[in-house]
MARKEDREN-351071 format. One line per 3 residues: number of its first residue (from 1); for each residue x, y, z of N, C-alpha, C, O. Coordinates in nm, 2 decimals. Each point is the difference from the previous one (the first is absolute). Layout:
NUM	X:Y:Z:X:Y:Z:X:Y:Z:X:Y:Z; ...
END
This chain:
1	2.04:-3.00:-0.08:-0.06:0.02:0.14:-0.01:0.14:0.05:-0.11:0.03:0.05; 0.22:0.06:-0.07:0.00:0.12:0.04:-0.11:0.09:-0.04:-0.05:0.09:0.07; 0.00:-0.12:-0.20:-0.12:0.07:-0.06:-0.14:-0.03:0.09:-0.08:0.09:0.04
4	0.07:-0.22:0.00:-0.10:-0.06:0.06:0.00:0.08:0.13:-0.10:0.05:0.04; 0.21:-0.04:0.03:0.01:0.05:0.15:-0.04:0.15:0.00:-0.06:0.06:0.09; 0.11:0.00:-0.21:-0.03:0.14:-0.04:-0.15:0.03:0.00:-0.06:0.09:0.07
7	0.00:-0.18:-0.17:-0.15:0.00:-0.01:-0.08:-0.03:0.12:-0.11:0.06:0.02; 0.15:-0.14:0.06:-0.07:-0.05:0.14:0.02:0.11:0.08:-0.10:0.05:0.06; 0.21:0.01:-0.04:0.01:0.14:0.07:-0.07:0.10:-0.03:-0.06:0.07:0.08
10	0.05:-0.05:-0.20:-0.11:0.13:-0.07:-0.12:-0.05:0.04:-0.07:0.07:0.08; 0.01:-0.20:-0.13:-0.13:-0.02:0.05:-0.03:-0.01:0.15:-0.12:0.00:0.03; 0.20:0.00:0.04:-0.02:0.01:0.16:-0.02:0.13:0.03:-0.10:0.04:0.06
13	0.19:0.04:-0.11:0.00:0.15:0.03:-0.14:0.06:-0.06:-0.08:0.07:0.07; 0.05:-0.10:-0.21:-0.11:0.07:-0.04:-0.13:-0.04:0.04:-0.10:0.07:0.00; 0.11:-0.22:0.06:-0.14:-0.06:0.03:-0.05:0.05:0.13:-0.12:-0.01:0.03
16	0.23:0.06:0.05:-0.05:0.08:0.13:-0.06:0.13:-0.06:0.02:0.03:-0.12; -0.09:0.04:0.21:-0.06:0.12:-0.04:0.12:0.09:-0.02:0.08:0.04:0.09; -0.06:0.00:-0.24:0.10:0.10:-0.03:-0.01:0.12:0.09:-0.11:0.06:-0.01
19	0.22:-0.01:0.08:-0.01:0.13:0.04:0.00:0.13:-0.09:0.07:0.02:-0.10; -0.18:0.07:0.16:-0.02:0.10:-0.11:0.03:0.15:0.09:0.00:0.00:0.12; 0.01:0.09:-0.20:0.03:0.14:0.05:-0.11:0.10:-0.02:-0.01:0.02:-0.12
22	-0.06:0.04:0.17:-0.11:0.09:0.00:0.07:0.13:-0.06:0.08:0.07:0.06; -0.14:-0.05:-0.18:0.03:0.12:-0.07:-0.07:0.12:0.04:-0.11:0.00:0.06; 0.17:0.14:-0.10:-0.06:0.12:0.06:-0.13:0.01:-0.05:-0.07:0.09:0.05
25	0.01:-0.18:-0.16:-0.15:0.00:-0.07:-0.06:-0.09:0.09:-0.12:0.00:0.00; 0.17:-0.06:0.07:-0.10:-0.09:0.09:0.00:-0.15:-0.06:-0.04:-0.09:0.07; 0.10:0.07:-0.20:0.01:-0.13:-0.05:0.13:-0.07:0.07:0.10:0.07:0.04
28	-0.11:-0.21:-0.03:0.10:-0.09:0.04:0.09:-0.06:-0.11:-0.07:-0.05:-0.09; 0.18:0.06:0.09:0.09:-0.06:-0.11:0.09:-0.11:0.07:0.08:0.02:0.09; -0.10:-0.15:-0.16:0.08:-0.12:0.05:0.13:0.05:-0.03:0.03:0.05:-0.11
31	0.06:-0.09:0.22:0.14:0.01:0.00:0.08:-0.09:-0.09:0.12:0.04:-0.04; -0.17:-0.14:0.01:0.06:-0.10:-0.09:-0.08:-0.02:-0.12:-0.12:-0.01:0.01; 0.19:0.01:-0.11:-0.07:0.01:-0.15:0.09:-0.07:-0.09:0.11:-0.04:0.04
34	-0.17:0.02:-0.18:0.06:-0.04:-0.09:0.05:0.11:-0.10:-0.09:0.06:-0.06; 0.21:-0.04:0.02:0.07:0.09:-0.08:-0.01:-0.06:-0.14:0.03:-0.12:-0.01; -0.05:0.18:-0.09:0.00:-0.04:-0.16:0.10:0.04:-0.08:-0.01:-0.03:-0.12
37	0.11:0.11:0.17:0.10:0.07:-0.09:0.08:-0.13:-0.07:0.02:-0.11:0.06; 0.00:0.15:-0.17:0.07:-0.09:-0.11:-0.07:-0.13:-0.02:0.07:-0.10:-0.03; -0.19:0.10:0.04:-0.08:-0.12:-0.02:-0.12:0.04:-0.10:-0.08:0.09:0.02
40	0.08:-0.17:-0.12:-0.10:0.01:-0.10:-0.08:-0.11:-0.05:0.04:-0.11:0.03; -0.14:0.13:-0.12:-0.06:-0.13:-0.07:-0.06:-0.10:0.11:-0.05:0.04:0.10; 0.05:-0.16:-0.14:-0.04:-0.11:0.08:0.05:-0.01:0.11:-0.09:-0.04:0.09
43	0.24:0.06:-0.04:0.05:-0.02:0.12:-0.06:0.09:0.09:-0.05:-0.03:0.11; 0.05:0.16:-0.16:-0.06:0.09:0.11:-0.14:-0.04:0.03:-0.04:0.01:0.12; -0.05:-0.03:-0.21:-0.13:-0.04:0.02:-0.02:-0.13:0.12:-0.07:0.00:0.09
46	0.16:-0.10:-0.13:-0.02:-0.10:0.08:0.08:0.02:0.15:-0.02:-0.08:0.09; 0.10:0.17:-0.08:0.06:0.05:0.12:-0.11:0.07:0.08:-0.02:-0.04:0.12; -0.05:0.12:-0.17:-0.11:0.08:0.08:-0.09:-0.11:0.02:-0.02:-0.01:0.12
49	-0.05:-0.07:-0.21:-0.08:-0.12:0.05:0.05:-0.08:0.11:-0.07:0.00:0.09; 0.18:-0.06:-0.08:0.08:-0.06:0.09:-0.01:0.07:0.15:-0.05:-0.06:0.10; 0.10:0.19:-0.12:0.02:0.09:0.10:-0.13:0.01:0.09:-0.01:-0.02:0.12
52	-0.08:0.06:-0.20:-0.16:0.01:0.05:-0.05:-0.13:0.05:-0.07:0.01:0.10; 0.10:-0.13:-0.15:-0.04:-0.14:0.06:0.04:-0.01:0.12:-0.07:-0.06:0.08; 0.20:0.10:-0.03:0.07:-0.04:0.11:-0.03:0.12:0.12:0.04:-0.01:0.12
55	-0.10:0.12:-0.17:-0.05:0.10:0.09:0.06:0.12:0.00:-0.03:0.08:0.09; 0.10:-0.05:-0.18:0.06:0.15:-0.03:-0.13:0.07:-0.04:-0.09:-0.06:-0.07; 0.08:0.19:0.14:-0.11:0.09:-0.06:0.06:0.14:-0.03:-0.07:0.10:0.00
58	0.21:-0.09:-0.03:0.03:0.12:-0.04:0.10:-0.03:-0.12:0.10:-0.06:0.00; -0.16:0.12:-0.12:0.09:-0.01:-0.14:0.03:0.14:-0.03:-0.07:0.10:0.00; 0.23:-0.10:-0.03:0.06:0.12:-0.04:0.03:0.00:-0.15:0.06:-0.10:-0.05
61	-0.10:0.19:-0.03:0.03:0.00:-0.14:0.06:0.16:-0.04:0.03:0.08:0.09; -0.03:-0.05:-0.19:0.04:0.13:-0.07:-0.03:0.00:-0.14:0.00:-0.10:-0.07; -0.04:0.21:0.01:-0.03:0.02:-0.13:0.14:-0.03:-0.06:0.01:-0.09:-0.09
64	0.10:0.14:0.12:0.12:-0.03:-0.09:0.04:-0.13:0.02:0.11:-0.01:-0.05; -0.16:-0.11:0.11:0.03:-0.12:0.00:-0.07:-0.07:-0.09:0.02:-0.12:-0.01; -0.11:0.17:-0.07:-0.08:-0.04:-0.10:-0.06:-0.15:-0.01:-0.01:-0.08:-0.10
67	-0.03:0.08:0.23:-0.07:-0.13:0.04:-0.14:0.01:0.06:-0.06:-0.11:0.03; 0.00:0.23:-0.01:-0.10:0.02:0.08:-0.12:-0.09:-0.07:-0.07:-0.06:0.08; 0.06:0.05:-0.22:-0.12:-0.09:-0.06:0.02:-0.15:0.08:-0.09:-0.05:0.07
70	0.22:0.00:-0.10:0.00:-0.13:0.08:-0.03:-0.02:0.13:-0.06:-0.09:0.05; 0.11:0.20:0.01:-0.03:-0.01:0.16:-0.14:0.02:0.02:-0.05:-0.05:0.11; -0.02:0.12:-0.18:-0.13:0.01:0.01:-0.07:-0.13:-0.01:-0.09:-0.03:0.08
73	0.13:-0.05:-0.19:-0.05:-0.12:-0.05:0.02:-0.09:0.10:-0.10:-0.07:0.04; 0.21:0.07:0.02:0.02:-0.09:0.12:-0.09:0.02:0.13:-0.05:-0.09:0.06; 0.03:0.21:-0.04:-0.08:0.05:0.10:-0.14:-0.05:-0.02:-0.07:-0.05:0.10
76	0.02:0.07:-0.23:-0.14:-0.04:-0.03:-0.02:-0.15:-0.01:-0.11:-0.05:0.02; 0.21:-0.04:-0.06:-0.02:-0.12:0.01:-0.02:-0.05:0.14:-0.09:-0.09:0.01; 0.16:0.13:0.11:-0.04:-0.03:0.13:-0.12:0.05:0.06:-0.05:-0.05:0.10
79	0.01:0.18:-0.17:-0.14:0.05:0.07:-0.10:-0.08:-0.07:-0.10:-0.04:0.07; 0.10:0.00:-0.21:-0.10:-0.10:-0.05:0.00:-0.13:0.06:-0.11:-0.06:0.00; 0.23:0.01:0.05:0.01:-0.11:0.07:-0.06:-0.02:0.14:-0.01:-0.11:0.06
82	-0.04:0.24:-0.02:-0.03:0.01:0.15:0.11:0.01:0.09:-0.04:0.00:0.12; 0.17:0.01:-0.14:0.10:0.01:0.08:-0.02:0.12:0.08:0.00:0.00:0.13; -0.02:0.10:-0.19:-0.04:0.12:0.09:-0.07:0.10:-0.08:-0.03:-0.03:-0.12
85	-0.01:0.16:0.19:-0.06:0.11:-0.06:0.07:0.11:-0.03:0.11:0.03:0.06; -0.16:0.03:-0.14:0.10:0.14:-0.03:0.01:0.08:0.12:0.11:0.06:0.02; -0.19:-0.05:0.05:0.02:0.09:0.13:0.08:-0.07:0.11:0.04:0.05:0.10
88	-0.01:-0.19:-0.14:0.10:-0.07:0.10:0.14:0.05:-0.06:0.09:-0.03:0.08; -0.05:0.08:-0.17:0.11:0.02:-0.06:0.05:0.14:-0.02:-0.08:0.10:-0.02; 0.22:-0.09:0.03:0.06:0.14:0.01:0.09:0.02:-0.12:0.11:-0.05:-0.01
91	-0.15:0.12:-0.08:0.10:0.01:-0.12:0.07:0.14:-0.01:-0.06:0.10:0.00; 0.19:-0.11:-0.01:0.08:0.13:0.00:0.05:-0.01:-0.15:0.03:-0.10:-0.05; -0.03:0.22:-0.01:0.05:0.02:-0.13:0.08:0.14:0.01:-0.01:0.07:0.10
94	0.09:-0.03:-0.21:0.09:0.11:0.00:-0.01:0.07:-0.12:-0.02:-0.06:-0.10; 0.05:0.18:0.10:-0.01:0.10:-0.11:0.14:0.04:-0.04:0.06:0.07:0.08; -0.01:-0.10:-0.19:0.15:0.04:-0.06:0.00:0.14:-0.01:-0.05:0.05:-0.10
97	0.11:0.05:0.20:0.02:0.14:-0.03:0.07:0.04:-0.10:-0.04:0.11:-0.05; 0.13:-0.18:-0.02:0.10:0.05:-0.08:-0.09:0.05:-0.16:-0.03:-0.09:-0.07; 0.02:0.20:0.05:-0.10:0.05:-0.10:-0.13:0.00:0.02:-0.08:0.01:-0.10
100	0.03:-0.01:0.22:-0.14:-0.01:0.06:-0.01:0.16:0.04:0.09:0.09:0.01; -0.22:-0.09:0.00:-0.05:0.13:0.05:-0.14:-0.03:0.08:-0.03:-0.12:0.03; -0.04:0.23:0.02:-0.13:-0.04:0.07:-0.09:-0.08:-0.10:-0.06:-0.10:0.04
103	0.05:0.15:-0.15:-0.11:-0.06:-0.12:0.05:-0.14:-0.02:-0.08:-0.10:-0.01; 0.21:0.10:-0.01:0.04:-0.16:-0.04:0.00:-0.10:0.10:-0.01:-0.12:-0.01; 0.03:0.20:0.14:-0.01:-0.11:0.12:-0.15:-0.04:0.03:-0.03:-0.11:0.04
106	-0.07:0.19:-0.06:-0.13:-0.04:-0.02:-0.03:-0.12:-0.10:-0.06:-0.10:0.02; 0.12:0.14:-0.14:-0.01:-0.09:-0.13:0.02:-0.13:0.04:-0.07:-0.10:-0.02; 0.21:0.10:0.08:0.07:-0.13:0.05:-0.08:-0.07:0.09:-0.02:-0.12:-0.01
109	-0.04:0.20:0.12:-0.09:-0.09:0.10:-0.12:-0.07:-0.08:-0.04:-0.11:0.03; -0.02:0.19:-0.12:-0.12:-0.05:-0.07:0.04:-0.13:-0.10:-0.08:-0.09:-0.03; 0.21:0.10:-0.02:0.05:-0.12:-0.08:0.01:-0.11:0.11:-0.05:-0.11:-0.03
112	0.12:0.13:0.16:0.01:-0.11:0.08:-0.14:-0.06:0.05:-0.02:-0.12:0.01; -0.07:0.20:0.01:-0.14:-0.05:0.04:-0.04:-0.09:-0.12:-0.05:-0.11:0.02; 0.07:0.16:-0.14:-0.06:-0.08:-0.12:0.09:-0.13:0.00:-0.07:-0.11:-0.01
115	0.22:0.09:0.01:0.05:-0.10:0.00:-0.01:-0.10:0.11:0.03:-0.12:-0.02; -0.06:0.18:0.13:-0.02:-0.10:0.11:-0.13:-0.05:0.02:-0.03:-0.09:0.07; -0.06:0.16:-0.16:-0.14:-0.02:-0.01:-0.07:0.00:0.16:-0.07:-0.08:0.06
118	0.11:0.23:-0.02:-0.07:0.00:0.16:-0.07:0.14:-0.01:0.03:0.08:-0.09; -0.12:-0.04:0.19:-0.06:0.12:-0.02:0.06:0.11:0.08:-0.04:0.12:-0.01; 0.14:-0.16:0.10:0.10:0.08:0.09:0.10:-0.08:0.05:-0.01:-0.12:0.01
121	0.14:0.20:0.02:0.11:-0.03:0.04:0.02:0.02:0.14:-0.04:0.10:0.05; 0.12:-0.20:0.03:0.01:0.05:0.13:0.10:0.11:0.04:-0.02:0.08:0.09; 0.15:-0.08:-0.16:0.08:0.07:0.00:0.07:0.05:-0.12:0.04:-0.09:-0.07
124	-0.01:0.20:0.04:0.08:0.04:-0.12:0.11:0.08:0.06:-0.02:0.08:0.09; 0.14:-0.11:-0.15:0.13:0.09:0.04:0.05:0.06:-0.12:-0.02:-0.05:-0.11; 0.09:0.17:0.13:0.10:0.05:-0.09:0.14:-0.09:0.02:0.05:-0.01:0.11
127	-0.02:-0.05:-0.24:0.10:-0.11:0.05:0.12:0.03:0.03:0.07:-0.09:0.05; -0.02:0.23:-0.07:0.12:0.06:0.05:0.01:0.14:-0.04:-0.06:0.04:-0.10; 0.13:0.04:0.17:0.03:0.15:-0.01:0.05:0.03:-0.14:0.11:-0.04:-0.03
130	-0.18:0.10:-0.05:0.06:0.05:-0.13:-0.02:0.18:0.01:-0.05:0.05:0.10; 0.09:0.00:-0.20:-0.01:0.15:-0.02:-0.13:0.05:0.03:-0.01:0.11:0.05; -0.10:-0.18:-0.09:-0.14:0.04:0.02:-0.08:-0.07:0.08:-0.12:-0.01:-0.03
133	0.17:-0.04:0.13:-0.07:-0.11:0.11:-0.11:0.09:0.05:-0.11:-0.06:0.01; 0.12:0.19:0.02:-0.09:0.07:0.07:-0.14:0.00:-0.09:-0.11:-0.02:0.05; 0.13:0.05:-0.20:-0.10:-0.01:-0.09:-0.07:-0.14:0.00:-0.12:-0.01:0.02
136	0.21:-0.09:-0.04:-0.06:-0.11:0.00:-0.08:-0.05:0.12:-0.10:-0.08:-0.02; 0.15:0.11:0.14:-0.09:-0.03:0.12:-0.12:0.09:0.00:-0.09:-0.03:0.07; 0.07:0.11:-0.13:-0.11:0.08:-0.02:-0.11:-0.08:-0.08:-0.12:0.00:0.04
139	0.17:-0.06:-0.13:-0.10:-0.12:-0.08:-0.04:-0.11:0.11:-0.12:-0.05:0.00; 0.22:0.02:0.09:-0.06:-0.10:0.10:-0.11:0.06:0.07:-0.10:-0.06:0.02; 0.12:0.19:0.03:-0.09:0.05:0.10:-0.14:0.02:-0.09:-0.10:-0.01:0.05
142	0.11:0.04:-0.18:-0.13:0.01:-0.08:-0.05:-0.15:0.00:-0.12:-0.02:0.03; 0.18:-0.07:-0.05:-0.09:-0.15:0.01:-0.04:-0.03:0.13:-0.10:-0.07:0.02; 0.17:0.13:0.07:-0.06:-0.02:0.16:-0.11:0.05:0.02:-0.10:-0.06:0.04
145	0.09:0.20:-0.08:-0.13:0.07:0.02:-0.12:-0.06:-0.11:-0.12:0.01:0.02; 0.17:-0.07:-0.13:-0.11:-0.08:-0.07:-0.05:-0.14:0.02:-0.08:-0.07:-0.06; 0.18:0.03:0.20:-0.04:-0.13:0.07:0.05:-0.10:-0.10:-0.04:-0.12:0.03
148	0.12:0.14:-0.15:0.07:-0.12:-0.06:0.09:-0.08:0.08:0.03:-0.12:-0.03; 0.04:0.19:0.13:0.10:-0.04:0.09:-0.05:0.03:0.15:-0.05:0.11:0.04; 0.07:-0.22:0.04:-0.02:0.01:0.15:0.12:0.08:0.08:-0.02:0.08:0.09
151	0.13:-0.11:-0.15:0.12:0.07:0.07:0.09:0.04:-0.10:0.01:-0.07:-0.10; 0.08:0.16:0.13:0.11:0.06:-0.11:0.12:0.02:0.10:0.00:0.01:0.12; 0.11:-0.02:-0.20:0.15:0.00:0.08:0.09:0.03:-0.09:-0.02:0.06:-0.11
154	0.15:-0.09:0.15:0.11:0.01:-0.07:0.10:-0.11:0.00:-0.03:-0.09:0.08; 0.13:0.07:-0.15:0.08:-0.12:0.00:0.16:0.04:-0.03:0.03:0.05:-0.12; 0.07:-0.07:0.23:0.14:0.01:-0.04:0.00:0.15:0.02:0.09:0.06:-0.06
157	-0.15:0.01:0.14:0.01:0.15:0.02:0.12:0.00:0.13:-0.01:-0.09:0.09; 0.09:0.19:-0.08:0.07:0.04:0.11:-0.03:0.13:0.07:-0.06:0.08:-0.07; 0.10:-0.04:0.18:-0.04:0.09:0.07:-0.01:0.13:-0.07:-0.10:0.07:0.04
160	0.18:-0.02:-0.13:0.01:0.13:-0.08:-0.12:-0.03:-0.10:-0.08:0.09:-0.01; 0.05:-0.18:-0.06:-0.09:-0.01:-0.08:-0.17:-0.01:0.08:-0.10:0.05:-0.05; 0.11:-0.11:0.15:-0.12:0.01:0.07:-0.03:0.17:0.05:-0.12:0.05:0.00
163	0.23:0.01:0.04:-0.04:0.15:0.05:-0.03:0.07:-0.13:-0.08:0.09:0.02; 0.13:-0.11:-0.13:-0.06:0.07:-0.11:-0.13:-0.02:-0.04:-0.08:0.09:-0.02; 0.05:-0.23:0.01:-0.15:-0.05:-0.01:-0.09:0.08:0.09:-0.11:0.05:-0.03
166	0.17:-0.05:0.15:-0.10:0.04:0.12:-0.05:0.15:-0.03:-0.10:0.04:0.05; 0.18:0.04:-0.12:-0.03:0.15:-0.03:-0.13:0.02:-0.11:-0.05:0.10:-0.03; 0.01:-0.24:-0.02:-0.11:0.01:-0.09:-0.11:-0.10:0.00:-0.10:0.02:-0.06
169	0.13:-0.12:0.14:-0.11:-0.10:0.02:-0.11:0.05:0.07:0.01:0.09:0.08; -0.13:-0.14:-0.10:-0.12:0.03:0.05:-0.05:-0.14:0.07:-0.10:0.00:0.08; 0.16:-0.12:-0.09:-0.01:-0.12:0.04:0.12:-0.04:0.06:0.11:0.00:-0.07
172	-0.10:-0.05:0.19:0.13:-0.04:0.05:0.01:-0.14:-0.05:-0.09:-0.08:0.02; 0.20:0.04:-0.08:0.04:-0.15:-0.03:-0.03:-0.09:0.11:0.02:0.02:0.12; -0.08:-0.14:-0.17:-0.03:-0.08:0.10:0.12:-0.09:0.02:0.02:-0.04:0.12
175	0.06:0.01:-0.21:0.13:-0.07:-0.01:0.13:0.05:-0.08:-0.01:0.06:-0.10; 0.13:-0.10:0.16:0.09:0.05:-0.08:0.08:-0.15:0.00:0.07:-0.04:0.10; -0.09:-0.04:-0.22:0.04:-0.13:-0.02:0.16:0.00:-0.04:0.03:0.06:-0.10
178	0.05:-0.10:0.18:0.15:0.02:-0.02:0.06:-0.15:-0.01:-0.06:-0.09:0.05; 0.16:0.08:-0.10:0.08:-0.13:0.00:0.08:0.00:0.13:0.09:0.09:0.02; -0.11:-0.18:0.09:0.06:0.01:0.12:0.05:-0.15:0.03:-0.08:-0.10:-0.01
181	0.20:0.08:0.05:0.06:-0.13:0.03:0.11:0.03:0.09:0.02:0.11:0.03; 0.06:-0.22:0.01:0.13:0.03:0.09:0.09:0.07:-0.07:0.06:0.08:0.07; -0.03:-0.08:-0.18:0.12:0.07:-0.04:-0.05:0.15:-0.07:0.07:0.08:-0.06
184	-0.20:-0.07:0.07:-0.07:0.16:-0.05:-0.11:0.00:0.12:-0.11:-0.05:0.01; 0.17:0.12:0.07:-0.08:0.03:0.15:-0.10:0.13:-0.04:-0.12:-0.01:0.04; 0.16:0.10:-0.11:-0.06:0.12:-0.03:-0.07:0.06:0.14:-0.12:0.04:0.01
187	0.21:-0.03:0.09:-0.04:0.05:0.13:-0.07:0.13:0.02:-0.10:0.02:0.07; 0.19:0.09:-0.16:-0.05:0.13:0.01:-0.17:0.00:-0.07:-0.10:0.06:0.04; 0.11:-0.13:-0.15:-0.15:0.01:-0.07:-0.10:-0.09:0.11:-0.12:0.03:0.01
190	0.17:-0.12:0.05:-0.10:-0.06:0.08:-0.05:0.07:0.12:-0.12:0.01:0.04; 0.23:0.05:0.03:-0.03:0.09:0.10:-0.07:0.13:-0.03:-0.06:0.06:0.09; 0.07:-0.01:-0.21:-0.07:0.13:-0.05:-0.15:-0.04:-0.02:-0.09:0.08:0.03
193	0.08:-0.20:-0.09:-0.16:-0.04:-0.03:-0.08:-0.04:0.12:-0.12:0.01:0.00; 0.20:-0.06:0.11:-0.07:-0.04:0.13:-0.02:0.13:0.09:-0.06:0.00:0.11; 0.12:0.11:-0.16:-0.03:0.13:0.10:-0.15:0.05:-0.02:-0.03:0.10:0.07
END
């Protein structure tokens, strides 16, 4: 019964127009989405299909999750069924910076486009700050300039990493996706990003 209550609550929340935030690129990002971390194969494909069927319009994945192909299949099953159009959907993916650089970041984005079977991505993030994150971010900027991605950003960056990145960026990150909940409030990072 608890599972049905949660499903009903989720359906009620998502069925209403999902609140969105307007990014610095002018695109709107739904504030509620389905995350696909630690989900692979048929379960993630079905979860994406189910989420889109009940009204989710934001799907979050990453190269490191090794599930972009299945996520893309779930998306295209619902597009093919007439549930939504590609332009109704906001797809976020992330580039793993460990061992990455400008060239590898761009290659990863091309790989994600292929796996997801889409012609553009709505948002691509540097997954976390690593030694060469400025160089990795430049690969995202290249993809942005080539119109492969509509918005770019960062994930799990604190004030110091943002300040370092600020010295070299040409495109201001549209998003800093962080883990935020009652026992991890990250007040300093939130305040800094809101400045």
